[in-house]
C-alpha positions as CSV (number, residue, x, y, z in Angstrom):
1,M,104.1,80.4,-234.0
2,Q,104.1,76.6,-233.6
3,P,105.2,76.1,-230.0
4,G,101.8,77.3,-228.8
5,S,100.2,74.1,-230.2
6,R,102.8,71.9,-228.6
7,L,102.1,72.8,-225.0
8,P,99.1,70.8,-223.7
9,T,100.7,70.5,-220.3
10,P,100.2,74.2,-219.1
11,T,96.5,73.8,-219.7
12,N,96.4,70.7,-217.5
13,G,98.6,72.5,-215.0
14,R,96.1,75.4,-214.7
15,Q,93.3,72.9,-214.1
16,F,95.4,71.5,-211.1
17,G,95.9,75.0,-209.8
18,T,92.2,75.7,-210.1
19,S,91.3,72.4,-208.5
20,M,93.7,73.0,-205.6
21,R,92.1,76.4,-204.9
22,G,88.5,75.4,-205.3
23,G,88.6,71.7,-204.5
24,S,86.0,70.9,-207.2
25,G,87.8,71.2,-210.6
26,A,86.9,69.1,-213.6
27,G,90.3,67.5,-213.8
28,L,89.7,65.6,-210.4
29,T,86.3,64.1,-211.1
30,A,87.8,60.7,-211.7
31,S,89.3,59.8,-208.4
32,T,91.7,57.1,-209.4
33,P,95.1,56.4,-207.8
34,T,96.8,57.2,-211.1
35,L,95.2,60.6,-211.2
36,R,96.1,61.3,-207.6
37,L,99.7,60.4,-208.2
38,R,99.9,62.6,-211.2
39,Y,98.3,65.5,-209.2
40,A,100.9,65.2,-206.5
41,A,103.9,64.9,-208.9
42,A,102.7,67.4,-211.5
43,P,104.4,70.4,-210.1
44,V,107.8,68.7,-210.0
45,V,107.9,66.5,-213.1
46,L,105.9,68.5,-215.5
47,G,106.4,72.0,-214.2
48,G,102.7,72.5,-214.0
49,V,102.9,75.0,-211.2
50,Q,105.2,77.2,-213.2
51,S,103.0,76.9,-216.3
52,S,99.9,77.8,-214.4
53,R,101.7,80.7,-212.7
54,N,102.9,82.0,-216.1
55,L,99.5,81.6,-217.6
56,S,97.6,83.2,-214.7
57,L,99.9,86.2,-214.3
58,W,101.2,86.7,-217.8
59,G,98.5,85.2,-220.0
60,Y,98.6,88.2,-222.3
61,G,102.3,87.7,-223.1
62,T,103.7,86.5,-226.4
63,S,104.8,82.9,-227.0
64,S,108.2,83.9,-228.4
65,K,110.1,82.6,-225.3
66,P,108.8,79.1,-224.7
67,A,112.3,77.6,-224.6
68,E,113.6,79.9,-221.8
69,A,111.1,78.5,-219.2
70,P,113.0,75.1,-218.7
71,A,116.3,76.9,-218.7
72,T,115.6,79.0,-215.6
73,P,116.4,77.4,-212.3
74,E,112.8,77.0,-211.3
75,P,113.2,73.9,-209.1
76,V,114.7,76.2,-206.4
77,E,111.5,78.2,-206.3
78,A,109.4,75.0,-206.4
79,A,110.5,73.9,-202.9
80,P,109.0,76.9,-201.1
81,Q,105.9,76.6,-203.3
82,T,105.3,73.0,-202.2
83,A,105.9,73.8,-198.5
84,A,103.7,76.9,-198.5
85,P,100.3,75.1,-198.0
86,T,101.4,73.2,-194.9
87,P,102.1,76.0,-192.4
88,D,98.8,77.7,-193.0
89,P,97.0,76.5,-189.8
90,V,99.9,77.6,-187.5
91,P,99.4,81.4,-187.7
92,Q,95.7,80.9,-187.0
93,Q,96.5,79.3,-183.6
94,T,99.0,82.0,-182.6
95,F,96.6,84.8,-183.4
96,T,93.9,83.4,-181.1
97,E,96.1,83.0,-178.0
98,P,96.6,86.6,-177.0
99,S,92.8,87.1,-176.7
100,V,92.6,84.6,-173.7
101,V,94.3,86.9,-171.1
102,P,92.0,90.0,-171.3
103,T,88.9,87.7,-171.4
104,E,90.0,86.1,-168.1
105,V,90.6,89.5,-166.4
106,D,87.2,90.7,-167.5
107,F,85.5,87.7,-166.0
108,K,87.4,88.1,-162.8
109,T,86.3,91.7,-162.4
110,L,82.8,90.7,-163.2
111,S,82.9,88.1,-160.5
112,D,84.1,90.7,-158.0
113,I,81.1,92.9,-158.8
114,V,78.8,90.0,-158.4
115,T,80.4,89.1,-155.1
116,D,79.8,92.7,-153.8
117,Q,76.2,92.5,-154.7
118,D,75.9,89.1,-153.0
119,I,77.4,90.6,-149.8
120,M,74.8,93.4,-149.8
121,N,72.0,90.9,-150.2
122,M,73.5,88.2,-147.9
123,P,71.0,86.9,-145.3
124,E,72.0,87.5,-141.7
125,N,72.0,83.9,-140.4
126,L,74.5,82.1,-138.1
127,G,77.9,82.4,-139.6
128,Y,77.1,85.8,-141.2
129,L,80.0,87.6,-139.5
130,H,82.4,84.9,-140.4
131,A,81.3,85.1,-144.1
132,M,81.9,88.9,-143.9
133,G,85.6,88.1,-143.1
134,L,85.6,88.3,-139.2
135,D,87.6,85.3,-138.1
136,F,89.4,85.7,-134.8
137,G,90.3,82.0,-134.4
138,W,89.9,80.7,-130.8
139,G,89.6,82.9,-127.8
140,P,87.4,85.4,-126.0
141,T,86.8,87.4,-129.2
142,S,85.3,84.4,-131.0
143,V,83.2,83.6,-127.9
144,M,81.7,87.1,-128.0
145,Q,81.2,86.8,-131.8
146,W,79.2,83.6,-131.2
147,L,77.2,85.2,-128.5
148,L,76.4,88.4,-130.4
149,E,75.5,86.5,-133.5
150,H,73.1,84.2,-131.7
151,V,71.4,87.1,-129.9
152,H,71.0,89.0,-133.2
153,V,69.6,86.1,-135.1
154,Y,67.3,84.5,-132.6
155,S,66.0,87.7,-131.1
156,G,65.4,89.4,-134.4
157,M,66.6,92.7,-133.1
158,G,68.8,95.1,-135.0
159,W,72.5,95.4,-134.3
160,G,72.0,98.3,-131.9
161,F,69.7,96.5,-129.5
162,S,71.7,93.3,-130.0
163,I,74.9,95.0,-128.8
164,I,73.1,96.3,-125.7
165,A,71.6,92.8,-125.0
166,T,75.0,91.1,-125.5
167,A,76.8,93.5,-123.2
168,A,74.2,93.2,-120.5
169,L,74.2,89.4,-120.8
170,L,78.0,89.4,-120.5
171,R,77.8,91.3,-117.2
172,L,75.1,88.9,-116.0
173,L,77.4,85.9,-116.8
174,L,80.2,87.6,-114.9
175,V,78.2,88.2,-111.7
176,Y,79.8,85.2,-110.0
177,P,83.4,86.3,-110.6
178,T,82.4,89.8,-109.4
179,I,81.0,88.3,-106.1
180,Q,84.2,86.3,-105.6
181,S,86.2,89.4,-106.2
182,S,84.2,91.3,-103.6
183,I,84.8,88.6,-101.1
184,F,88.5,88.7,-101.8
185,Q,88.7,92.4,-101.4
186,A,86.8,92.3,-98.1
187,K,89.2,89.7,-96.7
188,M,92.2,91.6,-97.9
189,L,90.9,94.7,-96.1
190,R,90.8,92.7,-92.8
191,V,94.4,91.5,-93.5
192,K,95.5,95.1,-93.9
193,E,93.9,96.0,-90.6
194,D,95.8,93.2,-88.8
195,P,98.8,94.7,-86.8
196,R,100.9,91.7,-87.8
197,S,100.4,92.5,-91.5
198,K,101.4,96.1,-90.9
199,E,104.5,95.0,-89.0
200,A,105.4,92.6,-91.9
201,M,105.1,95.4,-94.5
202,D,107.3,97.7,-92.4
203,I,109.9,95.0,-92.2
204,I,109.8,94.5,-96.0
205,K,110.0,98.3,-96.7
206,Q,113.0,98.7,-94.3
207,S,114.7,95.7,-96.0
208,V,114.5,97.5,-99.3
209,R,116.5,100.4,-98.0
210,K,119.2,98.2,-96.6
211,P,121.9,96.9,-99.0
212,D,122.1,93.6,-96.9
213,G,118.4,93.4,-96.1
214,Q,117.6,90.1,-97.9
215,A,117.1,88.2,-94.7
216,D,114.7,90.8,-93.3
217,M,112.7,90.7,-96.6
218,V,112.3,86.9,-96.4
219,R,111.2,87.2,-92.8
220,G,108.6,89.9,-93.6
221,R,107.2,87.9,-96.5
222,F,106.9,84.8,-94.4
223,L,105.0,86.8,-91.7
224,N,102.7,88.4,-94.3
225,K,102.0,85.0,-95.8
226,M,101.1,83.5,-92.5
227,V,98.6,86.3,-91.7
228,M,96.9,85.9,-95.1
229,K,96.6,82.2,-94.5
230,E,94.9,82.7,-91.2
231,H,92.3,84.9,-92.9
232,G,91.8,82.4,-95.7
233,V,93.2,84.6,-98.4
234,S,95.2,83.4,-101.4
235,N,97.0,85.4,-104.0
236,L,95.1,83.6,-106.7
237,G,91.9,85.3,-105.5
238,M,92.9,88.5,-107.2
239,L,92.4,86.8,-110.6
240,W,88.6,87.0,-110.1
241,G,88.8,90.7,-110.7
242,F,90.7,90.3,-113.9
243,L,88.4,87.7,-115.4
244,P,86.0,90.2,-117.1
245,I,88.8,92.0,-118.9
246,P,89.5,89.5,-121.8
247,F,85.8,89.1,-122.6
248,S,85.1,92.9,-122.5
249,F,88.1,93.4,-124.7
250,G,86.9,90.7,-127.0
251,L,83.6,92.4,-127.5
252,F,85.4,95.7,-128.1
253,R,87.6,94.0,-130.7
254,L,84.6,92.4,-132.5
255,L,82.6,95.6,-132.7
256,N,85.6,97.5,-133.9
257,G,86.1,95.0,-136.7
258,M,82.4,95.1,-137.6
259,A,82.6,98.9,-137.9
260,A,85.8,98.8,-140.0
261,I,84.3,96.6,-142.7
262,P,81.6,97.9,-142.2
263,V,78.8,95.4,-141.9
264,P,76.1,96.7,-144.2
265,S,73.1,96.6,-141.8
266,L,75.3,98.2,-139.1
267,E,74.9,101.5,-140.9
268,T,71.2,101.6,-140.5
269,D,70.5,99.7,-137.2
270,G,71.1,102.6,-134.9
271,F,68.6,104.8,-133.2
272,L,68.1,108.3,-131.6
273,W,70.9,110.6,-132.9
274,F,73.3,107.8,-133.8
275,T,71.6,105.9,-136.6
276,N,74.9,104.8,-138.1
277,L,76.7,102.6,-135.7
278,A,79.8,102.3,-137.9
279,V,80.9,105.9,-137.4
280,A,81.8,108.0,-134.3
281,D,79.1,109.9,-132.4
282,P,79.1,113.4,-133.8
283,Y,77.9,115.0,-130.6
284,Y,80.3,113.1,-128.2
285,I,77.4,112.0,-126.0
286,L,78.1,108.3,-126.1
287,P,81.8,108.7,-125.1
288,A,80.8,111.1,-122.3
289,L,78.2,108.6,-121.0
290,S,80.7,105.7,-121.2
291,V,83.5,107.4,-119.3
292,G,81.0,109.0,-116.9
293,S,79.7,105.5,-115.9
294,L,83.2,104.3,-115.3
295,V,84.0,107.3,-113.1
296,A,80.8,106.8,-111.1
297,A,81.7,103.2,-110.4
298,M,85.1,104.1,-109.2
299,K,83.6,106.9,-107.0
300,L,81.3,104.4,-105.4
301,N,84.2,102.1,-104.4
302,A,86.6,104.9,-103.4
303,K,84.9,105.6,-100.0
304,Y,85.6,102.0,-98.9
305,T,89.3,102.1,-99.7
306,P,91.9,102.6,-96.9
307,P,92.9,106.3,-96.2
308,E,96.4,105.8,-97.6
309,Q,94.9,104.7,-100.9
310,Q,92.1,107.3,-101.3
311,A,94.4,109.8,-102.8
312,M,95.5,107.2,-105.3
313,M,91.9,106.4,-106.2
314,K,91.1,110.1,-106.6
315,S,94.0,110.6,-108.9
316,M,93.3,107.5,-110.9
317,T,89.7,108.5,-111.3
318,W,90.4,111.8,-113.0
319,V,93.4,110.6,-114.9
320,M,91.5,107.6,-116.4
321,G,88.5,109.8,-117.0
322,A,90.4,112.3,-119.0
323,L,92.4,109.7,-121.0
324,G,89.4,107.6,-121.6
325,F,87.3,110.4,-123.0
326,S,90.2,111.5,-125.3
327,F,90.4,108.0,-126.8
328,T,86.7,107.0,-126.9
329,I,85.7,110.1,-129.0
330,F,87.4,108.3,-132.0
331,F,85.6,105.0,-131.5
332,S,82.5,104.0,-133.5
333,A,79.0,104.4,-132.0
334,A,78.8,100.6,-131.7
335,V,81.9,100.5,-129.4
336,N,80.7,103.4,-127.3
337,L,77.2,101.9,-127.1
338,M,78.8,98.8,-125.6
339,G,80.8,101.0,-123.2
340,V,77.7,102.7,-122.0
341,T,75.9,99.4,-121.4
342,V,78.9,97.8,-119.6
343,G,79.4,101.0,-117.5
344,A,75.8,101.2,-116.5
345,S,75.6,97.6,-115.5
346,T,78.8,98.0,-113.5
347,V,77.3,100.9,-111.6
348,L,74.2,98.8,-110.9
349,T,76.2,95.8,-109.8
350,T,78.3,98.0,-107.4
351,L,75.2,99.5,-105.9
352,L,73.7,96.1,-105.3
353,L,76.9,94.6,-103.8
354,N,77.4,97.6,-101.5
355,N,74.0,96.9,-99.9
356,S,74.3,95.3,-96.5
357,A,71.3,92.9,-96.9
358,I,72.5,91.6,-100.2
359,R,76.0,91.1,-98.9
360,R,74.8,89.1,-96.0
361,S,72.6,86.9,-98.2
362,L,75.6,86.2,-100.5
363,G,78.0,85.6,-97.6
364,I,80.2,88.6,-98.4
365,P,81.7,90.4,-95.3
366,E,80.4,93.8,-94.5
367,R,82.1,96.8,-95.9
368,T,82.9,99.6,-93.5
369,I,84.1,103.1,-94.2
370,P,87.6,103.3,-92.7
371,A,88.3,106.0,-90.2
372,P,90.8,108.7,-91.2
373,A,94.3,108.1,-89.9
374,A,95.0,109.7,-86.5
375,P,98.0,112.1,-86.4
376,S,101.1,110.6,-85.1
377,A,102.0,111.4,-81.5
378,E,105.8,111.2,-82.2
379,V,107.7,114.4,-82.2
380,Q,108.9,115.2,-85.7
381,E,112.5,115.9,-86.1
382,L,113.3,119.4,-87.3
383,M,114.9,119.3,-90.7
384,Y,116.0,122.1,-93.1
385,E,114.0,122.4,-96.3
386,A,115.1,124.4,-99.2
387,P,112.8,127.3,-100.3
388,R,110.1,126.2,-102.6
389,P,109.8,127.6,-106.1
390,P,106.8,129.9,-106.9
391,P,103.7,127.9,-108.0
392,A,103.5,127.4,-111.7
393,T,100.6,128.8,-113.8
394,G,98.8,127.9,-117.0
395,L,100.0,124.9,-118.9
396,A,102.9,124.3,-116.6
397,A,100.6,124.0,-113.6
398,M,98.4,121.6,-115.4
399,R,101.4,119.5,-116.3
400,E,102.7,119.5,-112.8
401,R,99.3,118.6,-111.4
402,L,98.9,115.7,-113.9
403,S,102.4,114.5,-113.0
404,K,101.6,114.5,-109.3
405,Q,98.4,112.6,-109.8
406,L,100.1,110.0,-111.9
407,G,102.8,109.7,-109.2
408,D,100.2,109.3,-106.5
409,A,98.3,106.7,-108.5
410,K,101.5,104.7,-109.2
411,K,102.4,104.8,-105.5
412,G,99.0,103.7,-104.3
413,L,98.9,100.9,-106.9
414,D,102.4,99.7,-105.7
415,N,101.2,99.7,-102.1
416,Q,98.1,97.8,-103.0
417,M,100.0,95.2,-105.0
418,S,102.7,94.8,-102.3
419,S,100.0,94.3,-99.6
420,M,98.4,91.5,-101.7
421,T,101.6,89.8,-102.8
422,G,104.0,90.7,-100.0
423,V,106.5,91.9,-102.6
424,Y,107.7,95.5,-102.3
425,R,110.1,97.0,-104.8
426,G,110.3,100.4,-103.3
427,N,109.7,103.9,-104.7
428,E,112.1,106.6,-105.6
429,Q,112.7,107.7,-102.0
430,D,113.5,104.2,-101.0
431,R,115.9,103.7,-103.8
432,A,117.6,107.1,-103.0
433,E,117.9,106.0,-99.4
434,K,119.4,102.7,-100.4
435,D,121.9,104.5,-102.6
436,R,122.8,106.9,-99.8
437,V,123.3,104.0,-97.3
438,Q,125.5,102.2,-99.9
439,F,127.5,105.3,-100.5
440,L,128.1,105.9,-96.8
441,K,129.0,102.2,-96.3
442,K,131.5,102.4,-99.1
443,F,133.0,105.7,-97.8
444,E,133.4,104.1,-94.3
445,E,135.2,101.1,-95.7
446,E,137.5,103.3,-97.7
447,R,138.2,105.5,-94.6
448,R,139.0,102.4,-92.5
449,E,141.3,101.0,-95.2
450,K,143.1,104.4,-95.4
451,E,143.6,104.5,-91.6
452,R,144.9,100.9,-91.7
453,L,147.5,101.7,-94.4
454,E,148.6,104.9,-92.5
455,F,149.0,102.9,-89.3
456,E,151.0,100.2,-91.0
457,Q,153.3,102.7,-92.6
458,K,153.8,104.6,-89.4
459,Y,154.4,101.4,-87.4
460,K,156.9,100.1,-89.9
461,S,158.8,103.4,-90.0
462,R,159.2,103.3,-86.2
463,R,160.5,99.7,-86.2
464,R,163.1,100.7,-88.8
465,G,164.2,103.7,-86.7
């Protein structure tokens, strides 16, 4: 057929298609503006793309339908063919974006692992505890952190011996407040022995039981304040005894935080049976020693207390000992080691300050064992008492004994605070007596009002008659 010899354009169109794919076709060797223009316009004007598509896909077909190619609406298909090469880079960017997120998470996990390894190998220099995450801001805890860290770094000792040295150094630094507290207690003992102070306290206690005893309370407080001033005692002196508390609590808080992390070397710097300072003592020896030293210090001071407070001190000793042991068994060995050191140093300080020669050299008044109170010579009024219930046994007896000891401790503490401050709020008996007096007073007022009304009614009826 003749039409096959009349189509040179499809051959050129295939060369364009090949050159567009390869980029090095023979038809583009002459890079002239005319050739570039014809290359760009060939798919639209000459239908080169359609010719190359027919020849590349259907090259084995017959040439009996050459006239139908221009008749088909191929320009509609030509538009997507020309726009197809341009959006090729866009899918490549969208496919690479999702791979960024898992890569970042993997690097973060890897950095955490590296950080843990760095913590294990971190040198224990100044600021080591802060780098471990122990930051308590400003206060007694930060002061104890600074002191413990300096003792540990400059002495070269392990954490166990550093804790012992820090606790002993703390008690040494608090010797002056302890001496001032002893002076205050000795002066307060002389104030209590003054008859005027006893009279002032009796006035204050009686005023609590009276509904209108405000004037008596003011008079009793003024008398007690005058006696304290003569003996050179101020209420601010009691603060010397409370000064060691925040620093001891700060050291406890610091060691508790170190055991909670735990600091890596804290697990191996123990000795004897407690090699791991971050866990509790498995044999309960350290808690027993810590509480035992506290009880011993209280026993040494109990014999110098007034007779009316000795029952309170005895109750407080056993109550605090039982409660202290039940709590300290759950603390770490580091905390209990600090408790043993502080307790032992407290016992030593108490023994030294109770020595007469040392007290004279320090200017502390002598401590004397008070004589037991003499029985009252007054005749006791006979009063009826209801029969007592039978004594409890077992757990009920233990509960009753503990309740009585707590009541005695609270009563003795209230008496001690009232003698120091001149403020007495009363106990349950005082409040009951005050309520009874108020009830009787109200009853008497109602009785008088009723008699007055009856008299007025009777008098008016007589006048009318």
